[in-house]
N, C-alpha and C positions, 0 to 999 in steps of 0.2 A: 101699605108698607112698601117702601122702595129701598131695598137693600143695595148697598154699593159693594161690588166685588172688585177690590182695588187693583189686584195684580194677577192672581191665579198662578199657574205654573209658568207664565211667560217670563222671559229674561231680557238681558241687554240687547239681544238680537232683534227684539220686537220694537225697539225704538226708545228714545229718551223719555217719552211721555209716560212709560210704564214705571211706576215707583217701586223701588227695590229696597232701599235702606230704611231704617226706622224713621229717620227724619223726613225723607221724601214721602213715606207712607202716611205719616202724621199730617204733613202739609196737604197731601191729596185728600185725606179723609176730612180735614177741616173745610176745605173748599167744597167738597161734595155735600157735606151736611149743611153748609151755609145756603145751598140752593135747593135743599129739600130731601136729601138722603136721610133715612131714618134708622139705619142699621149698617154695620160694617162687617164685611167678610174679607179676611186677609190671609195670605200665604207667607209666613215668616221665612226668611232666606238665610242660608249660610253666607259668609263673605264672598264665596265664589258664585253665588246666585242660585244655589240648589234649595228646593223646598225642604224644610226641616221641622221636626217636632221637638228638637232639643230645647231645654229651658234657656240655654245661652242664646238661641235664635229668637225664641218666642218672647221672653221677658222684655227685652228692650223695645220690641215692636209694640206690644200691648201697652207698656208704660208710656211710650211716646204718643201713641194715638189717644190714650185716655187723658193725657195732659192737654189735648186740643179739643176733644169732643166729649159730650156726655151721653151719646147714644150707645146701645149695646155693641160690643166688639166680639166677633167670632173668628175662629181659625179653621183650617183644614186638618183632617187626620188621614188624608189620602194615602193609600198603600204605596204610591210612588215615592212619598217622603220617607217611609220606613217600611220596606217590603215584609219584614217578619212581624206577624200579628202580635206575638208575645212581646217583642221589643217595643211595638207601638203602645201597648198597655203600660209597660214600664216607663216609657217616656211621659205618658200622661200622669202617672203616679209621682213622677219626679218634678212636675211643674211647680215652680215657686210662686208664680203669678198666674192666676186662673183667668181665662177668657170667660165671657158671659155665656157663650155657646160654641159648639164645634160641630162641623159636619162629619157625618159617618156614611160612607158609601155602602149601602146594604148588600150589594152584590160582591163586595170584596171579602176574601177569607178573613175571619176574625172579627167581622163587624159587630156581632153580638157582644163579644168580650170587650171590644173598644168602647162601645156604647155604655156597657155596664160600668166600666172604669170611669167614664165621664160622669155618669149619674151618681156614682159613689162619692165623687168629689164635688158634687153640686153644680156641675157644668151642664147647661142645657144642650140637648142633642137635636141637631138638624138631620133628619133621616134622608140621605140622598138616594133617590130612586131614579136610576138612569134608564132611559128608553133603550131597548135592544139588549137588556140584561134580564136576569131572573130576580132582580131586586124587589119588584112589586110582590111576587109570590113569597119570597123570603120574609118580607116585612109583614105581610098578612098573617104569617104563622108565628110572628115573633111575640114572646111574652112582654117584651119591652115596648111594643108599639104604643100602648096607651100612655106611656111615660115620656115620649119624645116631645120636644118643644113644638116642632112643626115638621112637615114633610116637604122636602125640596123635590119637586117633580122636574127632573132635569132632562130636557130634550136634546139628545146628542145628534140628531139629524141636522146637518148644517146646510141643507138645501132649502132655499127660501120658498120654493114651490111646494115642498112636501112637509116641511117642519110642522105646520099647523095641524095637519092630519095625524102626524106622529104624536103630537101633544095630546090630541083627542083620544087616541088609542091608549096612551100612557095613563091619562086620567081615568079612563074606563077600567084599566087594569088595577089601578089603586083602589077604586071603589070608595067606601066610606073612610078608609085610612084611619080607623079608630077614632074618628071625629076630630082628628088633629088638624090645625090650620095647614093649608097647602100654599106653598110658594112655587109658582110656575115660571120657568125661564128657559131660554134657548141659548145656543152657542153659535158664534160666527154668523154665517149666512142665515141661520134660523133665529137669531137673537131678536130681531125686530118683529117678525111675524108672530112669534110666540109671545112677546111682550104685549102686542096689541090684542092677542087672544085673551091673555090674562086680564086686560082691561075690560073686554067685553063680558068676561065671566065674573068680574069683581074679585079676582084672586090677587093675593100679594105677588110681587114680582121683584126682579132685581136687574141691575145693569152695572156696567163697569168694564174696565179694560181686560178683565179676565174673560168676559163673555164675548166682547167685540171690540175691535180696534177702529171700527167704521161707524159713521153716522148713517141714518137711513138712506141718504142720497148717494152713499158710496164714498164721501169724503172721509179722510182720516180724522179721527177725533183728536183734539188737542189735550184733553184731560178727562178725568173721571167726572169732574163737575159739569163739563159740557155734555157728557153722556147722560147724567142725571137730569139736567135741564130738558134735554130732548126727550128722554124717556117719560118724564112727567107730562109733557105735552102730548106725546103719542098715546099714552095710557088714558089721559082725560078725553082725547078725541075719540078713542075706541069706545070708551064708556058712553059717550054721548050718542054714538052711532048704533049702540046695541038695542 
């Protein structure tokens, strides 16, 4: 599985290659899927570029992407988009168009309630377990653990020299993870080392302008499609070397 994280919390200040509008996100998704992306993760935005869980922001994004691709489409439920947990739940209950899945960061207050609201609506839950948090311990004790779609092992260590070790420690903390599939990925400087580790371990992974703006050689990526093409090459090479 090669998930494509199209934009994340990035905004206009990160450059024109980061898609923000529904139309730009749909175009970027189509290009990324055409070169091998198998799943989409997106952060719907308000007109001013802020992440939002509002149906008014989410609906046009989901509809635009689904008009261009047939792979599953997921969204964020990060607390930065709606700090109040109860308000996050109400937003989810008000969605008029449902994504296929949504990520829930298990270290955030209200994670259990947000995940339960998603499951009630038939939306798959990606359990986001961040390194450097108590997310793994909270998830291990969660009655919802066996019901999540998959676990996102998210390495927040952005140092290329240490991210792989941080990833190993995070996977050890996760343990069996209720037998759910694990998607391992890194951020910024740690994105490529962690992706190669996922290849050696045979785990699902992801790439995209949310996770990194740069190619492995340090050049700035021109698109999500370029990142997917490079990620598939790096992943396959890591698998062959394992």
